[in-house]
N, C-alpha and C positions, 0 to 999 in steps of 0.2 A: 828797294834801295832808296833810302831817304837822304840823299846828298844835296844839301843846300850849299851852293858855292858862295863864299863870302864876296862882298862887293869890294874888290881891290884889283889893281892892274896886274901885279905879278905875284907868283907863288913859288916858294922854295920847294925843293924835291920832297922834303919831309912833310910839308903841308899837303902836297898833292898825294903823297903816299897814304896819309891818314884819310883824306877825302875819298880816295878810290879804294881804300882798304886793300892795298897791295904793297909789297915790299919795294923799296927804292930800286933794287937791282932789276925788278920786273919793268919798272918805268924806263930804265936805261935800255933794256932789251927792246921794249916797244919802240923806242926812238929809232933804233936801227932797222926795225921791221916796217914801220909806218912813216911814210914821208911827211905826213901832215903834222907830226909832233916834232917841232923844232924849237926847243927852249933857247932863249937868249942866254948869254954868259955875262955874268957880272965881272967887274974888274978882279974880283977874288976867285974867278973861274967857277963860281957856283951857278948851277942851272936856275934860270928864272922862267917859269912857265906862265904863259898868258892865259887869260880866261878861256879862249878858244881851244887852247891845248888841253886844259882841264876838262872841258866838255867832250872833246874828242877822246880823251883817256877814259872817261866814264862810259862813253858809248862802246869803246873797244872792250872794256872790262865786261860790260853787259853781254856783248856778242860772244866773247870767249868763255866767260865763266858761267853765265846763266843760260844762254841759248845754245852753247855747245859748238860754236863755229871753230874752225881751225884758223891759224894765223893767216894763211893764204886766202881762205874763204872770207874772213873779215876784211882783209885788205881789198879784195875785189868788191865787196859790198859797199865799203865806204870810200871807194876810189875817187868820187867827185864830191865837191863841197855841197852841191844841191842835195845829194843823197844823204850826206851827213846831217844837214839841217832837218831833214825828215826824220832821221833816226833820233836826233836830239829831242824833237817834239814828242815822238813816241815814248822816249825815256821819261820825259817830264810827265806825260800822261800816266805812265805806270806808277809814278809816285803817288798819284791821287787814288789809285785803286783800293788800297786798304781802307781808307776812310769811306769810300763808296760801299765797300763790302760790309763795313760796320753798320752803315745806315740800313742796308738791306736786311742785315741780321736783326736789327732792332725792330723793323717793320714786321718781319716774320714772327718774332717773339710776341709782338702785340697781337697779331692775327691768331696765333696759337692760344694765347690767353683768352681772347674773345670767343674762340671756338670751344675751348674747355668750359667756359662759364655757361655757354648755351647748352652743352651736353649735360651739365650737372643739374639743370633745371628740370 
């Protein structure tokens, strides 16, 4: 999941929907299920999500869609903000894994080439 959150204060529901790759109705449902997601309302009644809300949504999406938690299981897991901060750090570390895997792959390919050259001699 390569989600870079833009550096801004508030996000509209469409922006958050694209960042999290979920439909807007899913975000509205998650608002009712997770007390930590509380977007402000603009004078036009449009939802404005804070950066913390977006981080929480990304963690929730990971828990539900990737790790297979149920709504109640995810709610228990992220019950306190200290736990959420740990989950956000883990989520950000997961973003780096594909590049680390590519580096390992390159090193293994170099080793294979070196070994094949030795066996051809």
